[in-house]
C-alpha positions in Angstrom: 80.3 7.0 22.7 77.8 5.9 25.3 74.3 7.3 25.4 75.0 8.9 28.8 77.9 10.9 27.4 75.8 12.1 24.5 73.2 13.5 26.9 75.9 15.4 28.8 77.3 16.8 25.6 73.9 17.7 24.2 73.0 19.5 27.5 76.3 21.4 27.5 75.7 22.5 23.9 72.2 23.7 24.6 73.5 25.8 27.5 76.3 27.2 25.3 73.9 28.0 22.5 71.6 29.9 24.9 74.6 32.0 26.1 75.5 32.8 22.5 71.9 33.7 21.6 71.6 35.9 24.7 74.8 37.7 23.8 73.6 38.7 20.3 72.4 42.2 19.9 68.9 42.8 18.7 68.5 44.5 15.3 66.6 47.5 16.6 68.4 50.9 16.5 68.9 52.9 19.7 66.1 55.2 20.7 66.2 58.7 19.3 67.7 61.5 21.4 65.3 63.6 23.4 64.5 67.0 22.1 66.7 69.9 23.3 65.4 71.9 26.3 63.5 75.1 25.5 65.5 78.2 25.3 65.5 80.6 28.2 63.4 83.7 27.6 66.4 85.9 28.4 68.3 84.5 25.4 66.3 86.7 23.0 66.9 90.0 24.8 70.5 89.4 25.9 72.0 92.2 23.8 69.4 94.7 25.2 70.1 93.5 28.7 73.9 94.1 28.2 73.3 97.6 26.9 71.0 98.4 29.8 73.6 97.0 32.3 76.4 99.0 30.7 74.3 102.3 30.9 73.4 101.5 34.5 77.1 100.9 35.3 78.2 104.2 33.7 75.5 106.1 35.5 76.5 104.6 38.9 80.1 105.3 38.2 79.5 109.0 37.4 77.4 109.3 40.6 80.2 107.7 42.6 82.8 110.0 41.1 80.7 113.2 41.8 80.8 112.6 45.5 
């Protein structure tokens, strides 16, 4: 082989090696997931809210039927 052909082959190999090195994944793990959002304050009192809504609906229904 001529020296000029060796230079071309060496240049092509360096370019290909750079592509292969760039395609490799780094060894770091993915970042951890963010913390979950804080709970809504209504979540704690949801059963009480449902009871109050049920009582309110019954009272409104009786007042509507009395008319």
